[in-house]
C-alpha positions as CSV (number, residue, x, y, z in Angstrom):
1,M,15.9,10.4,48.9
2,S,12.9,8.3,47.9
3,T,9.3,9.4,48.2
4,A,8.6,6.5,50.7
5,T,11.4,7.8,53.0
6,A,10.1,11.4,52.8
7,G,6.6,10.2,53.7
8,T,7.7,8.3,56.8
9,R,9.6,11.4,58.0
10,S,6.8,13.8,57.5
11,G,5.4,14.9,60.8
12,A,8.1,13.1,62.7
13,V,10.5,14.4,65.4
14,L,13.9,12.8,65.8
15,A,12.7,10.5,68.6
16,D,10.1,9.0,66.2
17,L,13.0,7.5,64.2
18,L,13.5,4.9,67.0
19,P,11.3,1.8,67.0
20,S,8.0,2.7,68.6
21,S,7.1,1.2,72.0
22,R,5.9,2.3,75.4
23,V,9.3,1.4,76.8
24,R,10.9,3.8,74.3
25,D,8.6,6.6,75.3
26,V,9.2,6.1,79.0
27,A,13.0,5.9,78.4
28,L,12.9,9.1,76.4
29,V,10.9,11.0,79.0
30,L,13.2,9.8,81.8
31,G,16.3,10.6,79.7
32,G,14.9,14.0,78.8
33,A,14.4,14.8,82.5
34,A,17.8,13.5,83.4
35,L,19.5,15.5,80.6
36,T,17.9,18.7,81.8
37,G,18.9,18.0,85.4
38,L,22.5,17.3,84.3
39,A,22.6,20.4,82.1
40,A,21.3,22.5,85.0
41,Q,24.5,21.7,86.9
42,L,26.6,23.4,84.2
43,S,26.1,26.7,86.1
44,V,27.9,30.0,86.1
45,P,26.7,32.7,88.6
46,V,25.8,36.1,87.2
47,P,26.9,39.0,89.3
48,G,23.8,40.9,90.6
49,S,21.4,38.2,89.6
50,P,19.9,35.3,91.6
51,V,19.7,33.4,88.3
52,P,22.8,31.7,87.0
53,V,23.7,30.9,83.4
54,T,23.1,27.2,82.9
55,G,22.8,24.6,80.2
56,Q,19.3,23.9,81.5
57,T,17.4,26.0,78.9
58,F,19.3,24.6,76.0
59,A,18.6,21.0,77.3
60,A,14.9,21.8,77.8
61,L,14.5,23.2,74.2
62,L,16.5,20.3,72.8
63,V,14.4,17.8,74.7
64,G,11.2,19.4,73.4
65,T,12.4,19.6,69.8
66,T,13.7,16.0,69.6
67,L,11.0,14.3,71.6
68,G,8.0,16.3,70.4
69,A,5.4,18.2,72.3
70,G,3.9,15.5,74.5
71,R,7.0,13.6,75.5
72,G,8.9,16.9,75.8
73,F,6.3,18.3,78.1
74,L,6.3,15.1,80.2
75,A,10.1,15.1,80.5
76,L,10.1,18.7,81.7
77,A,7.1,18.0,84.0
78,L,9.0,15.1,85.5
79,Y,12.1,17.3,85.9
80,A,10.1,20.0,87.6
81,L,8.1,17.7,89.9
82,A,11.2,15.7,91.0
83,G,13.1,19.0,91.7
84,I,10.2,20.4,93.7
85,A,10.0,17.1,95.6
86,G,13.7,17.4,96.6
87,V,15.9,16.0,93.8
88,P,18.8,18.4,93.8
89,W,18.9,18.9,90.1
90,F,17.8,22.5,89.6
91,A,20.5,25.0,88.8
92,E,23.4,24.9,91.3
93,G,22.0,21.7,92.9
94,A,18.9,23.4,94.2
95,S,15.5,21.8,94.8
96,G,12.1,22.7,96.3
97,T,9.9,25.7,95.6
98,A,12.0,28.5,97.2
99,A,14.2,29.3,94.3
100,P,13.5,32.6,92.6
101,S,14.4,30.9,89.3
102,L,11.6,28.4,89.5
103,G,9.5,30.4,87.1
104,Y,12.0,29.6,84.4
105,V,11.5,25.9,85.0
106,F,7.7,26.4,84.6
107,G,8.4,28.3,81.4
108,M,10.5,25.4,80.2
109,L,7.5,23.1,80.4
110,L,5.5,25.2,78.0
111,A,8.5,26.0,75.8
112,A,9.3,22.3,75.4
113,A,5.7,21.6,74.3
114,A,5.7,24.6,71.9
115,V,9.1,23.8,70.2
116,G,8.1,20.1,70.1
117,A,4.9,21.0,68.3
118,L,6.8,23.1,65.8
119,A,9.4,20.4,65.3
120,R,6.7,18.0,64.4
121,R,5.8,20.5,61.6
122,G,9.5,20.5,60.4
123,A,10.7,23.6,62.3
124,D,14.0,21.8,63.2
125,R,15.0,20.9,59.7
126,S,16.5,24.1,58.4
127,V,18.8,26.7,60.0
128,L,16.4,29.6,59.8
129,R,13.3,27.6,61.1
130,T,15.4,26.2,63.9
131,A,16.5,29.7,64.9
132,G,12.9,30.9,65.0
133,T,11.9,27.9,67.0
134,M,14.6,28.4,69.6
135,I,13.9,32.1,69.9
136,L,10.2,31.4,70.4
137,G,11.1,28.8,73.1
138,E,13.4,31.2,74.9
139,A,10.7,33.9,74.7
140,I,8.2,31.6,76.4
141,I,10.7,30.8,79.2
142,Y,11.4,34.4,79.8
143,A,7.7,35.4,79.6
144,I,7.1,33.2,82.7
145,G,10.5,33.3,84.4
146,V,11.1,37.1,84.6
147,P,7.7,37.9,86.1
148,Y,8.1,35.0,88.6
149,L,11.5,36.3,89.5
150,A,10.0,39.8,90.2
151,L,7.3,38.3,92.4
152,A,9.6,35.9,94.2
153,T,12.2,38.6,95.0
154,G,10.1,41.7,95.2
155,M,12.1,43.3,92.3
156,S,10.5,45.9,90.1
157,A,9.7,44.7,86.6
158,S,12.7,46.7,85.2
159,A,15.0,45.2,87.8
160,A,13.8,41.7,87.0
161,V,14.4,42.3,83.3
162,A,17.9,43.6,84.2
163,A,18.7,40.7,86.4
164,G,16.8,37.9,84.7
165,L,16.8,38.6,81.0
166,T,19.4,41.0,79.8
167,P,22.5,39.1,81.1
168,F,21.4,36.0,79.3
169,L,20.7,37.2,75.8
170,L,24.2,36.6,74.4
171,G,24.3,33.1,75.9
172,D,20.9,32.3,74.5
173,A,22.0,33.5,71.1
174,L,25.0,31.1,71.3
175,K,22.7,28.2,72.4
176,A,20.3,29.0,69.5
177,A,23.3,28.9,67.1
178,L,24.4,25.5,68.4
179,A,20.8,24.2,67.9
180,M,20.8,25.7,64.4
181,G,23.8,23.6,63.6
182,V,22.9,20.4,65.4
183,L,19.3,19.8,64.6
184,P,19.2,20.4,60.8
185,T,22.5,18.6,60.4
186,T,21.1,15.6,62.3
187,W,18.1,15.5,59.9
188,K,20.4,15.7,56.9
189,L,22.5,12.7,58.2
190,V,19.3,10.7,58.9
191,D,17.9,11.4,55.5
192,K,21.1,10.3,53.8
193,R,20.7,6.8,55.3
């Protein structure tokens, strides 16, 4: 890889590899919101929990990492606002503000921005750094989602952890493993061009 190529990639996220324009940025934000909405429909109920397992968190973290902090945050903000306004693209086709899992959506906003900022610093280019980035993103989602779940349902803190965190840890580890394979591999393929 030449020094000129390395310099153009420094501080970039994957979306920056596309030709720069306002149209590109709008399309990426719209696409990120739509991807998250579609992934939320991949939903499996969890017995004893009002929160299902979905592809939503993986999509939100992938959007943040590939688009960067600003565009990732905007994509998740659009996703959240459209869902609150009535677009049925929250988990299980829900919309509005009544869902006890809405706190996870709010957590995804901040997580997308955090993982996007880390990706701009190269955190998506190696397996270990990607793992750390995804774990941090998931922690942010849970830090907002679980207390919101407790407040929305009247659960105790321990019940909210049992219903809104514990059943999801294995799935989140698998999602992180998938990201650990996809993101660094994509950068390696791009750098070979």
